[in-house]
N, C-alpha and C positions, 0 to 999 in steps of 0.2 A: 836232116829233117826238112820237110817242105811245109810251106805255109800258104793259106788262102787269104788273099787280100781283097777287100772291097773299098772303093772310094766312097765316102759319105757325102751326100748332097747337103750343103749348108742350109738350104731353105726348107727342105722337107724331112730332114733326118732319115732319108732312105739311102740304102746302099745301091751302088751301080758300078759296073766295070769290074768283073772278077778276074783275078790274076793269081796264078800258082807260081811260087818262087821259093828259092832256097834262102837260107839265113843271111848270106852275104848280100843278096839283092834286097831282102827286107830291110837290112840295116841302111842301105843307100836310100831306099824309098822313105824310110822314117826320117832320116836326116834332111832330105829334100822337103818332105811335108812339114817338118819343124820350121824350116826357113820360110815357107810360103803360107803357113797356117792351114794347110789342107788337112782334113780329117780322114783317118784310115781306120778300118775295122780289120784286125789281123787275128787269125786263129790257126792252130796247127791242123794240117791235113791228117785225116785218119789214115793209119797204116793198114795195108792190105794183109 
């Protein structure tokens, strides 16, 4: 399964920087975001 990830701006609550990734990459990004306090918006990509 693939996921769409947006990084959220702390000041404007807006999403920027779109990334499509697999579950393993998402796990690594979530762990890194947890360490730094970065906010992410993650949702599954629709299947074709």
